[in-house]
A tleap script that builds the chain and sets N, CA, C and O, in Angstrom:
source leaprc.protein.ff14SB
mol = sequence {
  NMET ILE GLN ILE THR ILE ASP ARG GLU ALA
  CYS ILE GLY ALA SER ALA CYS VAL ALA ALA
  ALA GLY LYS THR PHE ALA LEU ASP ALA GLU
  GLY LYS SER THR VAL VAL ASN ALA GLN GLY
  ASP SER GLU GLU GLU ILE ARG ALA ALA ALA
  ALA GLY CYS PRO THR GLY ALA ILE GLN LEU
  GLU GLU VAL ALA SER SER LYS THR GLU CLYS
}
set mol.1.N position { 0.855 -1.140 0.033 }
set mol.1.CA position { -0.022 -0.011 -0.002 }
set mol.1.C position { 0.896 1.245 0.002 }
set mol.1.O position { 2.001 1.199 0.542 }
set mol.2.N position { 0.438 2.337 -0.590 }
set mol.2.CA position { 1.176 3.572 -0.584 }
set mol.2.C position { 0.388 4.693 0.151 }
set mol.2.O position { -0.843 4.736 0.173 }
set mol.3.N position { 1.170 5.557 0.724 }
set mol.3.CA position { 0.675 6.715 1.392 }
set mol.3.C position { 0.938 7.894 0.480 }
set mol.3.O position { 2.052 8.047 -0.020 }
set mol.4.N position { -0.071 8.739 0.249 }
set mol.4.CA position { 0.001 9.838 -0.703 }
set mol.4.C position { 0.121 11.163 0.167 }
set mol.4.O position { -0.654 11.359 1.103 }
set mol.5.N position { 1.074 12.022 -0.159 }
set mol.5.CA position { 1.211 13.317 0.435 }
set mol.5.C position { 1.313 14.363 -0.682 }
set mol.5.O position { 2.029 14.186 -1.668 }
set mol.6.N position { 0.578 15.446 -0.492 }
set mol.6.CA position { 0.596 16.527 -1.472 }
set mol.6.C position { 1.164 17.781 -0.812 }
set mol.6.O position { 0.681 18.219 0.232 }
set mol.7.N position { 2.185 18.348 -1.428 }
set mol.7.CA position { 2.817 19.589 -0.980 }
set mol.7.C position { 1.955 20.717 -1.599 }
set mol.7.O position { 2.159 21.082 -2.757 }
set mol.8.N position { 1.024 21.250 -0.850 }
set mol.8.CA position { 0.096 22.263 -1.372 }
set mol.8.C position { 0.801 23.564 -1.742 }
set mol.8.O position { 0.287 24.314 -2.572 }
set mol.9.N position { 1.955 23.853 -1.158 }
set mol.9.CA position { 2.692 24.997 -1.560 }
set mol.9.C position { 3.291 24.832 -2.941 }
set mol.9.O position { 3.398 25.797 -3.699 }
set mol.10.N position { 3.678 23.629 -3.264 }
set mol.10.CA position { 4.274 23.336 -4.565 }
set mol.10.C position { 3.266 23.187 -5.672 }
set mol.10.O position { 3.580 23.485 -6.825 }
set mol.11.N position { 2.014 22.719 -5.355 }
set mol.11.CA position { 0.949 22.474 -6.290 }
set mol.11.C position { 0.556 23.731 -7.019 }
set mol.11.O position { 0.293 24.767 -6.408 }
set mol.12.N position { 0.519 23.633 -8.323 }
set mol.12.CA position { 0.060 24.750 -9.173 }
set mol.12.C position { -1.302 24.520 -9.772 }
set mol.12.O position { -1.777 25.372 -10.523 }
set mol.13.N position { -1.950 23.427 -9.485 }
set mol.13.CA position { -3.234 23.133 -9.966 }
set mol.13.C position { -3.271 22.754 -11.460 }
set mol.13.O position { -4.248 23.040 -12.151 }
set mol.14.N position { -2.238 22.132 -11.931 }
set mol.14.CA position { -2.188 21.744 -13.330 }
set mol.14.C position { -3.171 20.628 -13.684 }
set mol.14.O position { -3.537 20.429 -14.842 }
set mol.15.N position { -3.575 19.921 -12.652 }
set mol.15.CA position { -4.576 18.810 -12.785 }
set mol.15.C position { -4.100 17.605 -13.514 }
set mol.15.O position { -4.920 16.775 -13.906 }
set mol.16.N position { -2.801 17.455 -13.723 }
set mol.16.CA position { -2.234 16.208 -14.324 }
set mol.16.C position { -2.615 15.026 -13.539 }
set mol.16.O position { -2.884 13.970 -14.111 }
set mol.17.N position { -2.653 15.146 -12.225 }
set mol.17.CA position { -2.999 14.045 -11.336 }
set mol.17.C position { -4.425 13.622 -11.486 }
set mol.17.O position { -4.749 12.435 -11.447 }
set mol.18.N position { -5.322 14.652 -11.666 }
set mol.18.CA position { -6.738 14.327 -11.921 }
set mol.18.C position { -6.904 13.578 -13.241 }
set mol.18.O position { -7.702 12.645 -13.335 }
set mol.19.N position { -6.163 13.980 -14.237 }
set mol.19.CA position { -6.249 13.295 -15.564 }
set mol.19.C position { -5.748 11.831 -15.445 }
set mol.19.O position { -6.317 10.938 -16.073 }
set mol.20.N position { -4.692 11.584 -14.648 }
set mol.20.CA position { -4.183 10.258 -14.583 }
set mol.20.C position { -4.873 9.396 -13.608 }
set mol.20.O position { -4.916 8.183 -13.808 }
set mol.21.N position { -5.428 9.939 -12.544 }
set mol.21.CA position { -6.063 9.147 -11.451 }
set mol.21.C position { -7.227 9.946 -10.859 }
set mol.21.O position { -7.178 10.380 -9.708 }
set mol.22.N position { -8.228 10.124 -11.634 }
set mol.22.CA position { -9.386 10.952 -11.250 }
set mol.22.C position { -10.231 10.460 -10.106 }
set mol.22.O position { -11.024 11.214 -9.542 }
set mol.23.N position { -10.067 9.193 -9.756 }
set mol.23.CA position { -10.827 8.648 -8.629 }
set mol.23.C position { -10.085 8.839 -7.326 }
set mol.23.O position { -10.645 8.655 -6.245 }
set mol.24.N position { -8.829 9.208 -7.432 }
set mol.24.CA position { -7.960 9.442 -6.266 }
set mol.24.C position { -7.776 10.908 -5.960 }
set mol.24.O position { -7.811 11.344 -4.809 }
set mol.25.N position { -7.575 11.674 -7.060 }
set mol.25.CA position { -7.250 13.129 -6.902 }
set mol.25.C position { -8.353 14.014 -7.434 }
set mol.25.O position { -9.066 13.659 -8.373 }
set mol.26.N position { -8.480 15.185 -6.810 }
set mol.26.CA position { -9.428 16.215 -7.366 }
set mol.26.C position { -8.798 17.593 -6.950 }
set mol.26.O position { -7.980 17.692 -6.035 }
set mol.27.N position { -9.232 18.601 -7.671 }
set mol.27.CA position { -8.819 19.938 -7.268 }
set mol.27.C position { -9.865 20.504 -6.365 }
set mol.27.O position { -11.060 20.348 -6.612 }
set mol.28.N position { -9.422 21.176 -5.298 }
set mol.28.CA position { -10.341 21.747 -4.319 }
set mol.28.C position { -10.768 23.160 -4.701 }
set mol.28.O position { -10.473 23.595 -5.814 }
set mol.29.N position { -11.436 23.876 -3.842 }
set mol.29.CA position { -11.943 25.192 -4.139 }
set mol.29.C position { -10.766 26.223 -4.406 }
set mol.29.O position { -10.974 27.228 -5.086 }
set mol.30.N position { -9.557 25.954 -3.868 }
set mol.30.CA position { -8.419 26.761 -4.082 }
set mol.30.C position { -7.682 26.416 -5.353 }
set mol.30.O position { -6.689 27.074 -5.665 }
set mol.31.N position { -8.134 25.369 -6.139 }
set mol.31.CA position { -7.513 24.895 -7.282 }
set mol.31.C position { -6.239 24.094 -7.018 }
set mol.31.O position { -5.354 23.998 -7.868 }
set mol.32.N position { -6.174 23.519 -5.805 }
set mol.32.CA position { -5.017 22.693 -5.462 }
set mol.32.C position { -5.472 21.233 -5.396 }
set mol.32.O position { -6.627 20.912 -5.116 }
set mol.33.N position { -4.500 20.380 -5.669 }
set mol.33.CA position { -4.802 18.920 -5.630 }
set mol.33.C position { -5.043 18.441 -4.203 }
set mol.33.O position { -4.426 18.911 -3.247 }
set mol.34.N position { -5.951 17.502 -4.103 }
set mol.34.CA position { -6.303 16.904 -2.806 }
set mol.34.C position { -6.628 15.423 -3.112 }
set mol.34.O position { -7.043 15.066 -4.214 }
set mol.35.N position { -6.424 14.603 -2.102 }
set mol.35.CA position { -6.728 13.180 -2.175 }
set mol.35.C position { -8.185 12.977 -1.719 }
set mol.35.O position { -8.573 13.278 -0.590 }
set mol.36.N position { -8.951 12.452 -2.667 }
set mol.36.CA position { -10.382 12.185 -2.281 }
set mol.36.C position { -10.689 10.757 -1.955 }
set mol.36.O position { -11.680 10.452 -1.292 }
set mol.37.N position { -9.791 9.836 -2.447 }
set mol.37.CA position { -9.889 8.414 -2.127 }
set mol.37.C position { -8.537 7.782 -2.451 }
set mol.37.O position { -8.198 7.537 -3.609 }
set mol.38.N position { -7.800 7.536 -1.410 }
set mol.38.CA position { -6.426 7.003 -1.580 }
set mol.38.C position { -6.295 5.712 -2.324 }
set mol.38.O position { -5.234 5.371 -2.847 }
set mol.39.N position { -7.396 4.996 -2.364 }
set mol.39.CA position { -7.479 3.663 -3.076 }
set mol.39.C position { -8.461 3.724 -4.266 }
set mol.39.O position { -8.961 2.695 -4.720 }
set mol.40.N position { -8.718 4.918 -4.748 }
set mol.40.CA position { -9.706 5.071 -5.845 }
set mol.40.C position { -9.246 4.529 -7.160 }
set mol.40.O position { -10.051 4.059 -7.965 }
set mol.41.N position { -7.937 4.590 -7.392 }
set mol.41.CA position { -7.391 4.120 -8.661 }
set mol.41.C position { -6.313 3.038 -8.363 }
set mol.41.O position { -5.944 2.814 -7.210 }
set mol.42.N position { -5.841 2.399 -9.405 }
set mol.42.CA position { -4.822 1.412 -9.207 }
set mol.42.C position { -3.540 2.037 -8.766 }
set mol.42.O position { -3.356 3.235 -8.983 }
set mol.43.N position { -2.637 1.306 -8.158 }
set mol.43.CA position { -1.330 1.863 -7.760 }
set mol.43.C position { -0.590 2.398 -8.943 }
set mol.43.O position { 0.066 3.436 -8.867 }
set mol.44.N position { -0.696 1.665 -10.079 }
set mol.44.CA position { -0.013 2.098 -11.296 }
set mol.44.C position { -0.519 3.487 -11.757 }
set mol.44.O position { 0.280 4.331 -12.163 }
set mol.45.N position { -1.841 3.718 -11.692 }
set mol.45.CA position { -2.396 5.053 -12.104 }
set mol.45.C position { -1.957 6.184 -11.104 }
set mol.45.O position { -1.646 7.309 -11.496 }
set mol.46.N position { -1.954 5.811 -9.807 }
set mol.46.CA position { -1.518 6.767 -8.809 }
set mol.46.C position { -0.045 7.131 -9.000 }
set mol.46.O position { 0.331 8.300 -8.905 }
set mol.47.N position { 0.800 6.099 -9.275 }
set mol.47.CA position { 2.192 6.360 -9.534 }
set mol.47.C position { 2.377 7.244 -10.784 }
set mol.47.O position { 3.229 8.132 -10.817 }
set mol.48.N position { 1.566 6.976 -11.787 }
set mol.48.CA position { 1.602 7.790 -13.063 }
set mol.48.C position { 1.216 9.237 -12.695 }
set mol.48.O position { 1.848 10.183 -13.167 }
set mol.49.N position { 0.217 9.403 -11.885 }
set mol.49.CA position { -0.210 10.754 -11.504 }
set mol.49.C position { 0.894 11.508 -10.835 }
set mol.49.O position { 1.158 12.666 -11.158 }
set mol.50.N position { 1.579 10.820 -9.849 }
set mol.50.CA position { 2.722 11.458 -9.193 }
set mol.50.C position { 3.854 11.789 -10.123 }
set mol.50.O position { 4.437 12.868 -10.028 }
set mol.51.N position { 4.182 10.876 -11.029 }
set mol.51.CA position { 5.233 11.098 -11.999 }
set mol.51.C position { 4.875 12.192 -12.911 }
set mol.51.O position { 5.768 12.907 -13.366 }
set mol.52.N position { 3.577 12.393 -13.233 }
set mol.52.CA position { 3.215 13.463 -14.179 }
set mol.52.C position { 3.018 14.831 -13.627 }
set mol.52.O position { 2.762 15.781 -14.368 }
set mol.53.N position { 3.139 14.949 -12.269 }
set mol.53.CA position { 2.997 16.241 -11.649 }
set mol.53.C position { 4.172 17.135 -12.049 }
set mol.53.O position { 5.326 16.780 -11.808 }
set mol.54.N position { 3.892 18.289 -12.655 }
set mol.54.CA position { 4.967 19.144 -13.179 }
set mol.54.C position { 5.826 19.744 -12.078 }
set mol.54.O position { 6.958 20.153 -12.337 }
set mol.55.N position { 5.318 19.804 -10.871 }
set mol.55.CA position { 6.154 20.444 -9.784 }
set mol.55.C position { 6.619 19.435 -8.762 }
set mol.55.O position { 7.287 19.778 -7.786 }
set mol.56.N position { 6.256 18.166 -8.998 }
set mol.56.CA position { 6.699 17.083 -8.052 }
set mol.56.C position { 5.972 17.259 -6.694 }
set mol.56.O position { 6.527 16.863 -5.669 }
set mol.57.N position { 4.817 17.807 -6.656 }
set mol.57.CA position { 4.097 18.054 -5.412 }
set mol.57.C position { 3.526 16.822 -4.759 }
set mol.57.O position { 3.191 16.842 -3.575 }
set mol.58.N position { 3.409 15.729 -5.532 }
set mol.58.CA position { 2.840 14.488 -5.016 }
set mol.58.C position { 3.957 13.572 -4.633 }
set mol.58.O position { 4.779 13.203 -5.471 }
set mol.59.N position { 4.004 13.187 -3.346 }
set mol.59.CA position { 4.985 12.249 -2.794 }
set mol.59.C position { 4.287 10.918 -2.444 }
set mol.59.O position { 3.216 10.903 -1.836 }
set mol.60.N position { 4.913 9.828 -2.839 }
set mol.60.CA position { 4.383 8.517 -2.509 }
set mol.60.C position { 5.404 7.807 -1.580 }
set mol.60.O position { 6.618 7.897 -1.765 }
set mol.61.N position { 4.842 7.096 -0.572 }
set mol.61.CA position { 5.669 6.417 0.351 }
set mol.61.C position { 5.005 5.009 0.565 }
set mol.61.O position { 3.800 4.896 0.787 }
set mol.62.N position { 5.827 3.991 0.487 }
set mol.62.CA position { 5.396 2.601 0.735 }
set mol.62.C position { 5.098 2.482 2.259 }
set mol.62.O position { 5.919 2.903 3.074 }
set mol.63.N position { 3.957 1.924 2.635 }
set mol.63.CA position { 3.674 1.646 3.968 }
set mol.63.C position { 3.249 0.198 4.125 }
set mol.63.O position { 2.650 -0.387 3.223 }
set mol.64.N position { 3.563 -0.369 5.271 }
set mol.64.CA position { 3.209 -1.760 5.510 }
set mol.64.C position { 1.681 -1.839 5.728 }
set mol.64.O position { 1.096 -0.994 6.406 }
set mol.65.N position { 1.069 -2.843 5.155 }
set mol.65.CA position { -0.345 -3.045 5.396 }
set mol.65.C position { -0.493 -3.770 6.740 }
set mol.65.O position { 0.133 -4.799 6.993 }
set mol.66.N position { -1.352 -3.185 7.592 }
set mol.66.CA position { -1.584 -3.795 8.936 }
set mol.66.C position { -2.938 -4.322 8.958 }
set mol.66.O position { -3.921 -3.597 8.808 }
set mol.67.N position { -3.002 -5.588 9.144 }
set mol.67.CA position { -4.299 -6.315 9.250 }
set mol.67.C position { -4.293 -6.920 10.653 }
set mol.67.O position { -3.343 -7.590 11.057 }
set mol.68.N position { -5.343 -6.673 11.356 }
set mol.68.CA position { -5.484 -7.199 12.716 }
set mol.68.C position { -6.496 -8.322 12.660 }
set mol.68.O position { -7.616 -8.175 12.171 }
set mol.69.N position { -6.057 -9.433 13.174 }
set mol.69.CA position { -7.005 -10.572 13.188 }
set mol.69.C position { -7.632 -10.666 14.553 }
set mol.69.O position { -6.978 -10.423 15.568 }
set mol.70.N position { -8.885 -11.014 14.579 }
set mol.70.CA position { -9.692 -11.090 15.806 }
set mol.70.C position { -10.019 -12.495 16.109 }
set mol.70.O position { -10.691 -12.772 17.102 }
savepdb mol mol.pdb
quit
């Protein structure tokens, strides 16, 4: 699983992320990228969105999946 972080200061609202992964990213009222559903698109699409960001505002980090059994 990946954790998505957006540097809102770096974001210029180009919406490349929305084009690549529109179920994960959206532009908010300020025209900045925001995560609307971290698992909305495939990991491949999310990685493409991050790679396509012209300012590098989207950072991805691998996180361990934690499943608790009861």
